[in-house]
C-alpha positions as CSV (number, residue, x, y, z in Angstrom):
1,M,-6.9,-4.5,-2.1
2,H,-8.3,-7.0,-4.6
3,I,-11.1,-5.6,-6.9
4,V,-13.5,-8.2,-8.3
5,S,-15.6,-7.0,-11.3
6,Y,-18.7,-8.9,-12.3
7,S,-19.8,-6.8,-15.2
8,S,-18.6,-8.7,-18.3
9,V,-20.3,-12.0,-18.3
10,N,-22.5,-14.2,-20.4
11,D,-25.8,-13.3,-18.7
12,A,-27.9,-16.1,-20.2
13,K,-25.4,-18.7,-19.4
14,L,-25.1,-17.5,-15.8
15,I,-28.8,-17.4,-15.3
16,N,-29.0,-21.0,-16.7
17,E,-26.3,-22.2,-14.3
18,W,-28.1,-20.4,-11.4
19,E,-31.4,-22.2,-12.2
20,R,-29.7,-25.6,-12.3
21,F,-28.0,-24.8,-9.0
22,V,-31.2,-23.6,-7.3
23,K,-33.4,-26.4,-8.6
24,F,-31.0,-29.4,-8.7
25,G,-27.9,-28.4,-6.7
26,I,-25.7,-28.7,-9.8
27,K,-22.4,-26.8,-9.0
28,P,-21.9,-23.9,-11.4
29,K,-18.7,-23.8,-13.6
30,S,-18.4,-20.3,-14.8
31,I,-18.4,-18.4,-11.6
32,D,-15.5,-17.7,-9.2
33,R,-14.8,-19.1,-5.8
34,N,-16.3,-16.2,-3.9
35,I,-19.7,-16.4,-5.7
36,A,-19.8,-20.2,-5.6
37,S,-19.1,-20.3,-1.9
38,S,-21.7,-17.6,-1.2
39,W,-24.4,-19.3,-3.3
40,A,-23.8,-22.5,-1.4
41,R,-24.1,-20.8,1.9
42,S,-27.2,-18.9,0.8
43,K,-28.8,-22.2,-0.3
44,D,-27.9,-23.9,3.0
45,L,-29.4,-20.9,4.9
46,G,-32.7,-21.3,3.1
47,I,-32.7,-17.9,1.4
48,N,-35.6,-17.5,-1.0
49,P,-33.9,-17.6,-4.4
50,Y,-36.7,-15.9,-6.3
51,K,-38.1,-13.1,-4.2
52,C,-36.8,-10.6,-1.7
53,V,-38.2,-11.0,1.8
54,Q,-38.5,-8.5,4.6
55,R,-34.9,-7.8,5.7
56,A,-34.1,-8.1,9.4
57,E,-34.2,-4.7,10.9
58,I,-32.9,-3.1,14.1
59,N,-35.5,-1.1,15.9
60,E,-35.5,2.7,15.9
61,K,-33.9,2.9,19.3
62,E,-31.0,0.6,18.4
63,L,-30.6,2.4,15.0
64,Q,-30.2,5.7,16.7
65,K,-27.8,4.2,19.2
66,R,-25.6,2.8,16.4
67,I,-25.8,6.1,14.4
68,S,-24.7,7.9,17.6
69,L,-21.8,5.5,18.1
70,K,-20.7,6.0,14.5
71,E,-21.2,9.8,14.5
72,S,-17.5,10.6,14.0
73,Y,-17.4,8.2,11.0
74,L,-20.6,9.5,9.5
75,N,-19.4,13.1,9.8
76,I,-16.6,12.1,7.4
77,I,-18.4,9.6,5.2
78,T,-21.6,11.6,4.5
79,P,-19.9,14.5,2.6
80,Y,-18.1,12.0,0.3
81,L,-21.4,10.1,-0.6
82,E,-23.2,13.4,-1.1
83,K,-20.5,14.7,-3.5
84,I,-20.7,11.5,-5.6
85,H,-24.5,11.8,-5.6
86,R,-24.4,15.3,-6.9
87,A,-22.2,14.2,-9.8
88,I,-24.6,11.4,-10.8
89,S,-27.9,12.9,-9.7
90,G,-30.8,11.8,-11.8
91,E,-29.2,8.5,-12.9
92,G,-31.2,6.5,-10.3
93,Y,-28.4,5.6,-7.9
94,L,-28.7,4.9,-4.2
95,L,-25.5,5.4,-2.1
96,Y,-25.2,4.0,1.4
97,Y,-23.0,3.3,4.4
98,A,-23.5,0.1,6.5
99,D,-21.5,-0.6,9.7
100,E,-19.2,-3.5,10.3
101,L,-22.2,-5.7,11.3
102,G,-24.0,-5.0,8.0
103,N,-26.6,-2.6,9.4
104,V,-27.5,0.3,7.0
105,L,-27.0,3.5,8.9
106,H,-27.0,6.2,6.2
107,I,-28.5,6.5,2.6
108,V,-28.0,9.2,0.0
109,A,-30.5,9.1,-2.9
110,D,-33.2,11.0,-4.7
111,D,-36.6,10.6,-2.9
112,A,-38.1,8.5,-5.8
113,D,-35.1,6.1,-5.8
114,L,-35.2,5.9,-2.0
115,S,-38.9,5.0,-2.1
116,F,-38.4,2.5,-4.9
117,F,-35.6,0.5,-3.2
118,E,-37.6,0.4,0.1
119,K,-40.8,-0.7,-1.6
120,N,-39.3,-3.4,-3.8
121,F,-36.2,-4.6,-2.0
122,Y,-36.9,-3.5,1.7
123,F,-33.7,-1.5,1.6
124,K,-33.7,1.4,4.1
125,K,-31.9,2.7,7.2
126,G,-31.8,-0.1,9.7
127,S,-32.1,-3.0,7.2
128,S,-29.4,-5.6,7.1
129,C,-26.9,-6.5,4.3
130,K,-25.9,-9.8,5.9
131,E,-25.7,-12.9,3.7
132,E,-28.1,-14.8,6.0
133,I,-30.7,-12.2,5.2
134,T,-30.1,-11.2,1.6
135,G,-28.2,-14.1,0.1
136,T,-25.3,-13.2,-2.2
137,T,-24.9,-9.5,-2.9
138,A,-22.1,-7.0,-3.4
139,A,-22.4,-5.9,0.3
140,S,-22.6,-9.5,1.7
141,L,-19.4,-10.4,-0.2
142,V,-17.6,-7.4,1.4
143,L,-18.8,-8.6,4.8
144,T,-17.6,-12.2,4.3
145,D,-14.5,-11.8,2.0
146,R,-13.4,-8.2,2.6
147,I,-13.0,-7.6,-1.2
148,I,-14.0,-4.7,-3.5
149,V,-17.0,-5.8,-5.5
150,S,-17.7,-4.0,-8.8
151,H,-20.8,-4.0,-11.0
152,M,-22.6,-7.0,-9.6
153,S,-26.0,-7.9,-11.0
154,S,-26.7,-11.5,-12.3
155,H,-24.2,-13.0,-9.8
156,K,-26.6,-12.3,-6.9
157,Y,-28.4,-15.2,-5.4
158,C,-32.0,-13.8,-5.3
159,L,-33.6,-13.5,-8.8
160,Q,-35.4,-10.3,-7.9
161,L,-32.1,-8.6,-7.0
162,K,-30.5,-9.6,-10.3
163,S,-32.3,-6.7,-12.0
164,T,-30.1,-4.3,-10.0
165,T,-26.4,-3.5,-10.3
166,C,-24.4,-2.9,-7.2
167,S,-20.9,-2.1,-6.1
168,A,-19.5,-2.2,-2.6
169,L,-16.2,-1.4,-0.9
170,P,-14.8,-2.2,2.6
171,L,-13.9,0.8,4.7
172,L,-10.9,0.5,7.1
173,G,-10.5,2.5,10.3
174,E,-7.5,4.3,11.7
175,N,-6.0,1.0,12.9
176,D,-6.8,-0.8,9.6
177,E,-9.7,-2.5,11.2
178,F,-12.9,-3.2,9.2
179,I,-15.5,-0.5,10.0
180,G,-18.2,-1.0,7.4
181,I,-19.2,-0.7,3.8
182,I,-19.8,2.1,1.3
183,G,-21.8,1.1,-1.7
184,A,-23.9,2.1,-4.7
185,A,-27.1,0.4,-6.1
186,L,-28.9,1.1,-9.4
187,N,-32.2,-0.4,-10.5
188,L,-30.8,-1.3,-13.9
189,K,-28.3,-3.9,-15.4
190,T,-26.3,-1.1,-16.9
191,T,-24.3,1.3,-14.8
192,N,-22.1,4.4,-14.8
193,K,-18.6,3.0,-15.5
194,H,-17.0,5.5,-13.2
195,I,-19.0,4.8,-10.1
196,V,-16.4,2.4,-8.7
197,G,-13.6,4.9,-9.4
198,S,-15.6,7.5,-7.5
199,L,-16.2,5.1,-4.6
200,L,-12.5,4.2,-4.6
201,S,-11.6,7.9,-4.3
202,A,-14.1,8.3,-1.5
203,K,-12.7,5.3,0.3
204,M,-9.1,6.7,0.2
205,G,-10.3,10.1,1.3
206,I,-12.4,8.7,4.2
207,E,-9.6,6.4,5.4
208,N,-7.0,9.2,5.3
209,Q,-9.3,11.5,7.3
210,L,-9.9,8.8,9.9
211,R,-6.1,8.4,10.3
212,L,-5.8,12.2,10.7
213,L,-8.7,12.2,13.2
214,K,-6.9,9.5,15.3
215,Q,-3.7,11.6,15.3
216,N,-5.6,14.7,16.4
217,N,-7.4,12.7,19.2
218,E,-4.1,11.3,20.4
219,L,-2.6,14.8,20.6
220,R,-5.7,16.0,22.4
221,V,-5.4,13.1,25.0
222,L,-1.7,13.8,25.5
223,N,-2.4,17.5,26.0
224,N,-5.2,16.7,28.5
225,Y,-2.8,14.4,30.3
226,Y,-0.2,17.0,30.5
227,S,-2.8,19.6,31.7
228,N,-4.3,17.2,34.3
229,F,-0.9,16.1,35.6
230,W,0.3,19.7,35.9
231,G,-2.8,20.6,37.9
232,M,-2.5,17.6,40.2
233,T,1.2,17.6,41.1
234,S,3.2,20.0,43.1
235,D,6.4,18.2,42.0
236,A,8.9,19.5,39.5
237,T,8.2,17.4,36.5
238,I,9.7,16.8,33.1
239,F,8.3,14.7,30.3
240,V,10.8,12.9,28.1
241,D,10.2,10.8,25.0
242,Y,11.9,7.4,24.3
243,A,14.9,9.1,22.7
244,G,15.6,11.3,25.7
245,N,14.1,14.5,24.2
246,I,12.2,16.9,26.6
247,V,8.6,17.2,25.3
248,N,7.1,19.1,28.2
249,I,8.2,20.7,31.5
250,N,6.3,22.4,34.4
251,K,7.1,25.7,36.0
252,K,8.7,24.3,39.2
253,A,11.1,22.2,37.1
254,S,12.0,25.1,34.9
255,D,12.6,27.3,37.9
256,I,15.1,24.7,39.3
257,I,16.9,24.7,36.0
258,N,16.6,28.5,35.9
259,E,15.5,28.5,32.2
260,K,12.3,29.3,30.3
261,P,10.3,26.2,29.2
262,S,10.4,27.4,25.5
263,K,14.2,27.1,25.7
264,I,14.2,23.7,27.3
265,I,11.6,21.8,25.3
266,G,13.1,19.9,22.4
267,K,16.6,19.5,24.0
268,K,18.1,16.3,25.2
269,V,17.4,15.9,29.0
270,T,21.1,14.8,29.4
271,D,22.2,18.2,28.0
272,V,19.9,20.2,30.2
273,L,20.3,18.3,33.5
274,N,23.6,16.6,33.0
275,F,22.0,13.2,33.7
276,P,24.2,10.1,33.1
277,A,23.2,9.0,29.6
278,V,23.1,5.3,30.7
279,L,19.8,6.1,32.6
280,F,18.1,6.5,29.3
281,N,19.3,3.2,27.9
282,D,16.4,0.7,28.0
283,S,18.8,-2.1,28.6
284,V,19.5,-0.8,32.2
285,N,17.5,-2.8,34.8
286,D,15.3,-1.2,37.4
287,F,17.3,0.3,40.3
288,S,16.9,2.6,43.3
289,D,19.0,4.8,45.6
290,N,21.7,5.6,43.1
291,S,23.1,9.1,43.7
292,C,24.4,11.6,41.3
293,Y,25.3,15.3,41.4
294,I,23.5,17.5,38.8
295,D,24.7,20.8,37.6
296,T,21.9,23.4,37.6
297,R,22.5,27.0,36.8
298,N,22.9,28.2,40.3
299,K,24.3,25.2,42.2
300,K,25.3,21.6,42.3
301,T,22.7,19.4,43.9
302,K,22.8,15.8,45.0
303,Y,19.9,13.6,43.8
304,N,19.0,10.1,44.6
305,F,17.6,8.2,41.6
306,S,15.3,5.3,41.2
307,K,14.0,3.7,38.0
308,Q,10.8,1.8,37.8
309,A,9.8,0.5,34.3
310,T,9.5,3.7,32.2
311,R,9.3,6.2,35.1
312,F,12.4,7.9,36.5
313,R,12.2,9.6,39.9
314,C,14.9,11.6,41.6
315,F,15.0,13.4,45.0
316,T,17.2,16.3,46.1
317,E,18.8,16.4,49.6
318,S,16.2,19.0,50.5
319,N,13.4,16.7,49.4
320,E,12.7,18.6,46.2
321,E,11.5,16.1,43.6
322,I,11.9,15.9,39.9
323,N,9.9,13.2,38.1
324,I,11.2,12.3,34.7
325,I,8.5,10.4,32.9
326,K,9.8,8.5,29.9
327,E,7.2,7.5,27.3
328,E,7.1,3.9,26.1
329,N,8.5,3.2,22.7
330,K,6.4,0.7,20.7
331,P,7.9,0.7,17.2
332,E,5.9,-2.3,15.8
333,K,2.8,0.0,15.4
334,F,4.6,2.5,13.2
335,F,6.7,0.6,10.6
336,K,7.1,-2.8,8.9
337,P,10.7,-2.9,7.7
338,V,10.7,-6.6,6.9
339,K,8.2,-7.7,4.3
340,K,8.6,-11.4,3.6
341,T,10.8,-14.4,4.3
342,E,10.5,-16.2,1.0
343,A,11.1,-15.3,-2.7
344,E,8.0,-15.3,-4.8
345,H,9.2,-14.4,-8.3
346,T,11.5,-15.9,-10.9
347,F,13.0,-14.7,-14.2
348,K,9.9,-15.9,-16.0
349,D,8.0,-13.1,-14.2
350,L,10.3,-10.4,-15.7
351,I,8.7,-9.3,-19.0
352,G,10.6,-7.6,-21.9
353,N,12.2,-8.2,-25.3
354,S,14.4,-5.0,-25.6
355,K,18.1,-5.5,-25.9
356,L,18.9,-3.6,-22.7
357,F,16.5,-5.7,-20.8
358,L,17.6,-9.1,-22.2
359,D,21.3,-8.1,-21.6
360,L,20.4,-7.4,-18.0
361,I,18.6,-10.7,-17.5
362,E,21.6,-12.6,-19.0
363,L,23.9,-10.9,-16.4
364,A,21.5,-11.5,-13.6
365,K,21.4,-15.2,-14.4
366,K,25.1,-15.4,-14.3
367,A,25.0,-13.5,-10.9
368,S,22.7,-16.2,-9.6
369,E,25.4,-18.8,-10.1
370,S,27.8,-17.1,-7.7
371,N,27.7,-16.3,-4.0
372,S,29.0,-12.7,-4.4
373,N,27.1,-9.6,-3.1
374,V,25.0,-7.8,-5.7
375,L,24.1,-4.1,-5.9
376,I,21.0,-3.3,-8.0
377,T,20.5,0.3,-9.1
378,G,17.7,1.9,-11.0
379,E,14.8,4.4,-10.6
380,S,11.8,3.7,-8.4
381,G,9.3,1.3,-10.0
382,T,11.7,-0.4,-12.3
383,G,11.5,-3.8,-10.6
384,K,14.6,-4.0,-8.4
385,E,12.9,-6.2,-5.8
386,L,11.6,-8.6,-8.5
387,L,15.1,-9.0,-9.9
388,A,16.4,-9.8,-6.4
389,H,13.7,-12.5,-6.0
390,S,14.7,-14.0,-9.3
391,I,18.4,-14.1,-8.5
392,H,17.7,-15.8,-5.2
393,N,15.3,-18.4,-6.8
394,E,17.8,-19.2,-9.5
395,S,20.7,-19.6,-7.0
396,Y,21.6,-22.6,-4.9
397,R,20.0,-20.8,-2.0
398,S,16.6,-21.2,-3.6
399,G,14.2,-22.6,-1.0
400,K,16.1,-21.0,1.8
401,P,15.0,-17.7,3.5
402,F,14.7,-14.6,1.5
403,V,14.3,-11.6,3.8
404,V,13.4,-8.2,2.3
405,V,14.4,-5.2,4.5
406,N,13.3,-1.7,3.7
407,C,16.3,0.3,5.1
408,G,14.3,3.6,4.7
409,A,11.5,2.4,7.0
410,I,13.6,1.5,10.1
411,P,13.7,4.3,12.7
412,R,17.4,5.1,13.4
413,E,17.0,4.3,17.1
414,L,15.8,0.8,16.4
415,A,17.7,-0.2,13.3
416,E,20.4,-2.2,15.2
417,S,18.0,-4.3,17.2
418,E,15.9,-5.0,14.1
419,L,18.9,-6.1,12.0
420,F,20.9,-8.0,14.6
421,G,18.3,-8.9,17.2
422,Y,18.4,-8.7,21.0
423,E,18.7,-10.9,24.0
424,S,16.2,-11.3,26.9
425,G,16.2,-8.2,29.1
426,A,18.1,-6.1,26.7
427,F,15.7,-3.2,27.2
428,T,12.3,-2.5,28.7
429,G,9.6,-4.2,26.7
430,A,12.0,-6.7,25.2
431,A,10.6,-10.2,24.5
432,K,11.4,-12.6,27.3
433,K,13.2,-15.0,25.0
434,G,14.9,-12.3,23.0
435,R,14.4,-12.0,19.3
436,K,16.3,-12.9,16.1
437,G,17.3,-10.0,13.8
438,F,16.9,-10.0,10.1
439,F,20.3,-11.4,9.4
440,E,19.6,-14.4,11.6
441,M,16.2,-14.8,10.0
442,A,18.0,-14.9,6.6
443,N,20.6,-17.5,7.6
444,G,21.4,-19.9,4.8
445,G,19.6,-17.7,2.3
446,T,19.5,-14.1,1.1
447,I,18.9,-10.7,2.7
448,F,17.7,-8.0,0.3
449,L,18.6,-4.5,1.7
450,D,16.2,-2.3,-0.3
451,E,16.9,1.5,-0.2
452,I,20.4,0.9,1.1
453,G,21.2,4.5,0.4
454,E,18.9,5.5,3.3
455,M,20.9,3.5,5.9
456,P,22.4,5.7,8.7
457,K,26.2,5.8,8.5
458,A,26.6,4.4,12.1
459,L,24.8,1.3,10.9
460,Q,26.8,1.1,7.7
461,T,29.8,0.4,9.8
462,K,28.1,-2.6,11.5
463,I,26.9,-4.0,8.2
464,L,30.5,-3.8,6.9
465,R,31.7,-5.7,10.0
466,V,29.0,-8.5,9.3
467,I,30.2,-8.8,5.7
468,Q,33.8,-9.0,6.8
469,N,33.4,-11.4,9.7
470,K,30.2,-13.2,8.8
471,K,29.1,-12.9,12.4
472,I,26.6,-10.8,14.3
473,T,26.2,-10.0,18.0
474,R,22.7,-9.4,19.4
475,I,22.0,-6.3,21.5
476,G,22.5,-7.1,25.2
477,G,24.6,-10.2,24.3
478,N,28.3,-11.0,24.1
479,K,28.1,-14.2,22.0
480,E,29.0,-14.0,18.3
481,I,26.6,-15.8,16.1
482,S,27.8,-17.1,12.7
483,T,25.7,-16.3,9.7
484,D,25.7,-17.6,6.1
485,V,23.9,-14.9,4.2
486,R,24.2,-13.5,0.7
487,I,23.5,-9.8,0.5
488,I,21.6,-8.2,-2.4
489,A,21.3,-4.4,-2.0
490,A,19.3,-1.9,-4.1
491,T,19.1,1.8,-4.3
492,N,17.4,4.4,-6.5
493,K,20.1,7.0,-5.6
494,N,23.3,7.8,-7.4
495,I,25.4,5.8,-5.0
496,E,28.7,7.1,-6.3
497,Q,27.6,10.6,-5.6
498,E,26.5,9.6,-2.1
499,V,30.0,8.2,-1.5
500,T,31.6,11.4,-2.8
501,A,29.3,13.5,-0.6
502,G,30.3,11.5,2.4
503,N,26.8,10.1,3.0
504,F,27.8,6.5,2.2
505,R,30.9,4.6,3.3
506,S,33.2,3.9,0.4
507,D,34.4,0.6,1.9
508,L,30.8,-0.7,2.3
509,Y,30.1,0.5,-1.3
510,F,33.0,-1.6,-2.6
511,R,31.9,-4.6,-0.6
512,L,28.4,-4.5,-2.0
513,N,29.3,-3.5,-5.5
514,V,30.9,-6.8,-6.4
515,I,28.3,-7.5,-9.1
516,R,26.5,-4.4,-10.4
517,L,23.2,-4.7,-12.1
518,H,21.5,-1.5,-13.4
519,I,17.8,-1.7,-14.4
520,P,16.9,0.6,-17.3
521,N,13.9,2.9,-16.8
522,L,10.8,2.4,-19.0
523,L,11.8,5.2,-21.4
524,Q,14.9,3.3,-22.2
525,R,12.7,0.2,-22.9
526,K,10.1,1.8,-25.1
527,S,9.7,-1.3,-27.2
528,D,8.6,-3.2,-24.1
529,I,5.8,-0.8,-23.0
530,I,3.0,-2.4,-25.0
531,L,4.2,-5.9,-24.2
532,L,4.1,-5.0,-20.5
533,A,0.7,-3.4,-20.9
534,R,-0.7,-6.5,-22.4
535,H,0.9,-8.6,-19.7
536,F,-0.8,-6.5,-17.0
537,I,-4.1,-6.8,-18.8
538,N,-3.8,-10.6,-18.6
539,K,-2.7,-10.3,-15.0
540,H,-5.6,-8.2,-13.7
541,I,-8.4,-9.3,-16.0
542,Q,-11.2,-11.0,-14.1
543,P,-12.2,-14.7,-14.5
544,G,-14.9,-15.0,-17.3
545,Q,-14.2,-11.5,-18.6
546,K,-13.8,-11.1,-22.3
547,K,-10.5,-10.5,-24.0
548,I,-9.4,-6.9,-23.6
549,T,-7.4,-5.0,-26.2
550,L,-5.7,-1.6,-26.5
551,S,-7.0,1.0,-28.9
552,K,-4.5,2.5,-31.4
553,P,-4.7,6.0,-29.7
554,V,-3.9,4.3,-26.3
555,I,-1.0,2.5,-27.8
556,S,0.4,5.8,-29.0
557,I,-0.2,7.5,-25.7
558,L,1.5,4.7,-23.7
559,K,4.5,5.0,-26.0
560,E,4.6,8.8,-25.8
561,Y,4.2,9.2,-22.1
562,N,7.5,9.7,-20.1
563,W,6.6,7.2,-17.2
564,P,8.2,8.8,-14.2
565,G,6.8,5.9,-12.1
566,N,8.2,3.3,-14.6
567,I,6.7,-0.2,-14.6
568,R,4.8,0.3,-11.3
569,E,3.0,3.3,-12.8
570,L,2.2,1.4,-16.0
571,E,0.6,-1.4,-14.1
572,N,-1.5,1.0,-12.0
573,V,-2.7,2.7,-15.2
574,I,-3.8,-0.7,-16.7
575,E,-5.4,-1.9,-13.5
576,Q,-7.4,1.4,-13.3
577,A,-8.5,1.1,-16.9
578,L,-9.8,-2.4,-16.3
579,V,-11.9,-1.1,-13.4
580,F,-13.4,1.7,-15.5
581,I,-13.9,-0.4,-18.7
582,G,-17.1,-2.0,-17.6
583,D,-18.4,-4.3,-20.3
584,E,-16.4,-2.8,-23.1
585,T,-13.6,-4.9,-24.7
586,E,-11.1,-2.1,-25.7
587,I,-9.2,0.2,-23.5
588,G,-9.6,3.7,-24.9
589,E,-8.2,7.1,-23.9
590,K,-11.4,7.8,-21.8
591,H,-10.3,4.9,-19.4
592,L,-6.9,6.5,-18.8
593,P,-5.8,8.9,-16.0
594,E,-5.8,12.6,-16.7
595,S,-2.0,12.8,-16.9
596,L,-2.1,10.4,-19.9
597,K,-5.1,12.0,-21.5
598,K,-3.2,15.2,-21.8
599,I,-0.6,13.4,-23.9
600,Y,-3.4,12.4,-26.3
601,K,-4.8,15.9,-26.4
602,N,-1.4,17.6,-26.9
603,T,-0.1,15.2,-29.6
604,R,-3.3,14.4,-31.5
605,V,-3.5,15.7,-35.1
606,V,-6.9,17.1,-36.3
607,R,-8.0,14.1,-38.3
608,S,-10.6,15.6,-40.6
609,G,-9.9,16.0,-44.3
610,S,-9.2,13.6,-47.1
611,L,-5.5,14.5,-47.3
612,Y,-4.9,13.2,-43.8
613,E,-6.9,10.0,-44.3
614,D,-5.3,9.4,-47.8
615,E,-1.8,9.7,-46.3
616,M,-2.6,7.4,-43.4
617,R,-4.0,4.7,-45.8
618,K,-0.9,5.0,-48.0
619,V,1.4,4.4,-45.0
620,Q,-0.8,1.5,-43.8
621,K,-0.8,-0.1,-47.2
622,A,3.0,0.2,-47.7
623,L,3.6,-1.3,-44.2
624,K,1.2,-4.2,-45.0
625,K,2.9,-4.9,-48.3
626,A,6.3,-4.8,-46.6
627,D,5.1,-7.0,-43.8
628,N,5.9,-4.2,-41.3
629,N,9.6,-4.0,-42.5
630,I,10.3,-0.3,-42.0
631,S,13.2,-0.1,-44.6
632,L,11.2,-1.8,-47.3
633,A,8.0,0.3,-46.6
634,A,10.1,3.5,-46.7
635,R,11.4,2.5,-50.1
636,I,7.9,1.8,-51.4
637,L,6.8,5.2,-50.3
638,G,10.0,6.9,-51.5
639,I,10.7,8.5,-48.1
640,S,13.4,8.1,-45.5
641,R,13.1,5.7,-42.5
642,N,13.0,8.7,-40.1
643,T,10.2,10.3,-42.0
644,L,8.3,7.0,-42.0
645,Y,8.8,6.6,-38.2
646,K,7.4,10.1,-37.7
647,K,4.3,9.3,-39.8
648,I,3.7,6.0,-37.9
649,K,3.8,8.0,-34.7
650,T,1.5,10.7,-35.9
651,F,-1.1,8.3,-37.2
652,G,-0.8,6.0,-34.2
653,I,-0.2,2.9,-36.3
654,D,0.8,-0.3,-34.5
655,C,3.7,-1.9,-36.3
656,S,4.1,-4.9,-34.0
657,K,4.0,-8.2,-35.8
658,S,2.3,-9.9,-32.8
C-alpha cells in the first residue's frame, strides 16, 4: 500500500501557499494531488480554515452501539495501541481507532494529553474524522484516498491543526474490506521517527489476527452445522468436499459401511463406497433414478441415485438413505494465479552496470528479436518477471496481451480449467457463456509461466501438447482452438535437478529451454548494489522531499550484507529507511532493519585513536590523488591492490566516481 510522507517540506513556503489559496483561491504548486484535492473540497465545504469547530458527534447511545458492533475488532486493536503507547509514554502522543465511517471509537493516551486534545481540538470518543467536519487531516485522507499518511502537520487545511503532527493508516478486514483507521497525533511539529513503523507493524498484526479470527469462525460455523445436521436427521449421512474426500460421517452411515468414522474420514468416497467416479465430476448434469450396486463390508446393495446441484442422494431398496453432501468449490476467493494482461516494464527499468548484468541484457535483447520460447532461471527476488516484461515489450508482440501466470498459486484440481478455459455447463457453477483460459487470453502475445517448476506433472503433459500443436481444447468442449502464443517460463529451482529427480518432464524442459537466460543474484552483482539503492531512493522519495543520500557506514553495510532476498529485499530496505528517516537527509544505520544493523556491529572497527584516523586519511588522500584509480593509489601507498581493497572496506570509503 502506498505510503505518503509529509514531513520534509519547506514550511514557510507551504504556509504562504495555503494563505494565498484560502484568501484568493490561488491553486498551490508545491503540494501533491491528494492534498490539493482535499484542500479544494474543504474550501467548497465551507470548513473554517483558521480555527477548529465543534466536531460532529454521535450520541452516547449510538457510540456504545458502534463500540458493541466493533467489539471483536477492538479486542484485537486495543492491545496493539496500548503496546505502542507503553513504548512512547510521556512523549505526548494520542493513539486512536476510528471506524470505517470516521467515528472515533477508542483512544489510548495519557490523561493530560487526552484532556488537551479534547479541549483544544474537540477530539474525543464519538467525534468525527470526516473531511466535511475537520477539513484535510491524515485521517480524512485515509477515509477518502485509502493511503498511509505519515507525519502530516502543515499540510492540514485548518491553521489550528497545523501545530499538530499526525499519522494515520487504513485497516483492512478479513476480506480485505476497509474497516477503519489507526492513527497517532502529537501536539508538536516534531515527531518520533519510528511511530509510523510501529503503526505499520500494528496494522500487519491486526490484519493477520482478523484473518485468523475469520478462519476460526468458519470452522466453528461448520462444526455447528455438522452438529445440528446430525441432531436433526435420522438418515445415514456423509459430508464430502469438492475433491471427493470424506470430511465427516454420522454413526448410521458408518454402521452401514461397517467401519469406524476415524478410519473413514479423509478417504476418497469412491474408495469407501465404490461410487462411480463420474458422479463427482462437476461436468455431469443433474440426474435422477440412476441405479448402481455398492459394495459394503457385509453385502451388495442396490441404490437409486439422484443429483441436484451439489447434493447427492441415494436410496437403498429397503429405503435406507445415504445423503452425500458435496461442498461448493469457489476457487476465486482463494487464489489469483493471473496477475495482469499487459507488460509494464522495459529494459530501461532494469538497473545495473556490472559485466554479468550487461551481458544478460544483451542476450535478452537478442531473445526479443526471435519467437522462440525462453526459460529464465535465478533466485527469488532477482527480477525474473521484469526481464520477461522487457523481452515482450522489445519484441514484435509488444502491445499485444502479456499474461502472467503464477503456476505455484493454481490449485491442482483447477489448473486445467484456468489455463485452457471451459465451455458453458462444463461443471456446476460454470459461467453461462464459458470462460477463456490464460492461453486464449494471451493469444497474439506472450504468456509468462512463473514458478514453472511447481507445475503438476499431469499438467506438464498438456502444456507440452499446446507447444507442439499450438492448439487448446476447453474443458467440456471438443473444438480445438488455435493459439499464437510465445511462452516465457521462469523458475528459482534447479530445473535440471528436477528433471533428473523425475519431477519435471524432460521433453517439456527441452521445449522451454530454447533460449536460456540466467539472472545473477545480488551477491554476484556487488558493484550494482549502491546504484540500485540510489535508484530505489529516487523511486520511493516523496514529492517535495529533499535529496536523500546514503551514509558511508550504510554503503559499507549494503555491500557487506549477503542479500538472501536479492533486489526485492534491497528495495524493501530502502523503502523502510525512507519511512523512518523523517526530515533527515541521510540514511544512516539507525534507519536500517536489525538484520543489517548486525552487519554494522560485527564488522565495525573501534574508531578511536590517532593511528586509525591517520591511516584512514592517508588512504583517502592517496585515492583522491589517484582519482580513485586503485592500482595508482596502491603504488602511492606502497601496498598491494588487495591490501588497499581491505583498507577501503574497513574504513567504509566510497570509491565510486559518481
